[in-house]
C-alpha positions, 0 to 999 in steps of 0.5 A, a space after each residue: 749394249 747391256 752395260 749401257 742399258 744398265 747405266 741408263 736404268 741407274 740414271 733413270 732410277 736416280 732421277 726418280 729418287 731425286 724427284 721423290 726426295 725433292 717432294 719430301 723436302 718440299 713437304 718438310 720445309 714448308 710444313 715443318 715450321 708451320 706445324 711447329 709454330 702451331 704447337 706454340 700458338 696453341 699454348 705449348 711452351 716446351 722447347 726441348 719437346 719441339 726439338 725432340 719431335 723434329 727427329 722423333 719420327 725416325 722409327 717410320 724408317 724401319 718400314 722402307 728399311 725392311 722392304 729394302 732388306 727383303 729385296 736384297 735377300 730376294 736378289 741374293 737368292 736369285 743370284 744363287 748366293 749362299 750368304 744372306 745379306 746383312 741386316 745392317 750394311 753400315 760399317 763402324 766408321 760410317 756409324 760413328 760419323 752418322 752418330 756425330 752428325 746426329 748429335 750436331 743435328 739435335 743441337 741444331 733442332 734445339 736452337 731452331 725450336 727456341 727461335 720458332 717459339 719466339 718468332 713469327 713463322 715469316 721471320 724465322 723462315 727468313 733467317 733460316 734462308 740465310 743458311 744457303 750462304 753457309 751451305 755454299 761456303 762449307 760446300 766449297 771448303 769441305 767437298 770442293 763444290 764447283 760453282 758456275 755463273 748460274 749457281 753463284 747467281 742462284 745463291 746471290 738471288 736467294 740470299 737477296 730475297 731473304 735480305 729484302 724480307 729483312 727490311 720489315 722484321 722490326 715490326 714482327 715481334 709478337 704481342 706481349 713478348 719482351 725485347 730480350 726474348 725476341 733478340 734471343 730467338 733471333 740469335 738462336 735461329 741465326 746460329 741454327 742456320 749456320 750450323 745446318 749450313 755446316 751439317 749439309 756439306 758434312 753429310 756430303 763429305 761423309 758420302 765421299 770419304 766412306 770406304 763403302 759404296 753409298 746406296 739409297 738403302 745405306 742413305 736410309 740407314 744413315 738417316 735412321 742413325 742420325 735421327 736416333 742420336 739427335 732424338 737421344 740428345 733432345 730426349 736427355 734435354 727433356 729429362 733435365 728440363 722435366 718436360 715429361 711431367 708437364 706434357 699431360 698438363 699441357 694437353 689437358 689445358 690445350 684450348 683445342 682439346 687434348 686429342 688435337 694436342 697430341 695430333 699436332 705432336 705426331 704431325 710434327 714428328 712425321 712432317 719433320 721426318 720427311 724434311 730430314 730424309 728429303 734433305 740427305 736424299 737430295 744430297 745423295 742424288 745431287 749435292 748439298 748445295 742443291 739441298 740448300 737451294 731447295 730449302 731456301 727457294 721454299 722460303 716464300 712458300 712458307 711465307 705465303 702459307 703463314 699469311 693464309 693460316 696464321 694471318 701474318 702480313 704479306 708486304 710488298 717485300 715478300 712479293 719481291 722476295 718470291 720473284 727473286 727466289 723463283 728467279 734464283 731457282 730457275 737460274 740454278 736448274 737452267 745452269 745445271 741442264 746446260 752443264 749436263 748438255 755440254 758434258 754430253 756433247 763433249 763425251 760424244 765428241 771424244 767418242 767420235 774422235 776415238 772411233 776412227 782410230 779403230 776403223 
C-alpha cells in the first residue's frame, strides 16, 4: 500500500511539473518572438546580442537549484546520512553532452535572431512552426517515438495550419528591406527550425542514454549548462562583431529612451529562459514530440498578439490556421488520454487474470 501511495504521489508530482513547464513554455513561445522583434522595431540592429539574450538569463536558475540542493540536504539529514549530497549531481558524460547541445542551441539562437531581425513576427512564427515536422522525424530516428493515429493527425493538422499561413507571406516584406535580406532571413529561420527540431529529440535521447537517474533537479542542471555554453557561443560572436562598443550608443539613440532599451533587453533574457526551461521540462515529463506540438500550437497565439501589438494584418488564412492548430492540439491530447485509459484497463485485466492463481 505504501509503495502504491508513493507511486501515486510521483505521478501527481510529475503531472504538476508538466503543467508548470507547459505554462513556462507557453509564456516563452508566445512572448519570446514578440519581445525580440520589439528590440529590432525600436532601432536595435545587433543580431549577436539578440541571440545572446535568448539564453543569457540562465543565472536565474541558481535560485531553484539552490532550493533543490538545500532540500536534498534536509532529506539526507532526516534519513541519518553522514555524507552531504553533492552540489552538482551531473556526471562528466552528461556534462559533455549538455555542453554540445548548448553550443548547437547557441548556433540555433543566432539563426533564429537573424530571421526575426528581417521578418515580421507572423512570418517568422509561421516558419518556426515547421520545426514540428523535423521534431517528429528526429524523434522517430533518435528515440523511436511511437506514433498513434491521433499524434500523426496532430502533426498533419499543425503542419497544414502553418502551410495555410504560407499562402500570404509574399506581401509580408517590411518596407525598405531588400529582397536579398528578406530571402536570407527566410532561409536562416528555416535552418533554425530544422536545427531546433533536432535539438529537442537529442535532449530526450540524452535523458534515455545517461547512466544516472533523471530528476527534475538534474533537468535544471542540464538547462543551466546548456544555456551557459549557448550564451558563451553567442558572447564570443558579440566580441568578434564588436557589439559591446555599439550597445551604449544604441541605448542613447533609442526612440523610447535609454531605460526602456535596457528593460527590453532584460525582458528578452527572462522570457526566453522560461521558453528553454519549459521546453526541456516538458521533454522530461512527457516527450520531445509533445514539446514540439506545444510550440507549434502556440503559433496562432503569437500571430494574434502580433496583430494586437504590432498592427500586423490578420487575414482569413490566419483564422483557418488557428482552427487547424486547435484541432490538432485537441487530437493529440485526446489520443494521449485514450491511450492512458487503455493501458490502465490492460493492467487491471492482467492483475485480475493473475490474482485467481493465488486465491
